C-alpha angles and dihedrals in degrees: 000000000000091000090058092049092049091047093050093047092049093049093047091049091046092051093050098041118090114246092244089062094056124082105230129352119336088216093055092048092048091051092047094048092046101042105033111080106181101138095292095310095135096052090046090049090051093052093044102042110005100069126070 
């Protein structure tokens, strides 16, 4: 359940955030958040390291 909430929040934030405020490619982050299912690790990594 929490993984889905984290994934949704990360994807919404990624969609709304300008590209210059994201470290790396928005496409790569979206793929990582969507495809990697390691207990919410990808969304947490996005919030911790993907945003400027």
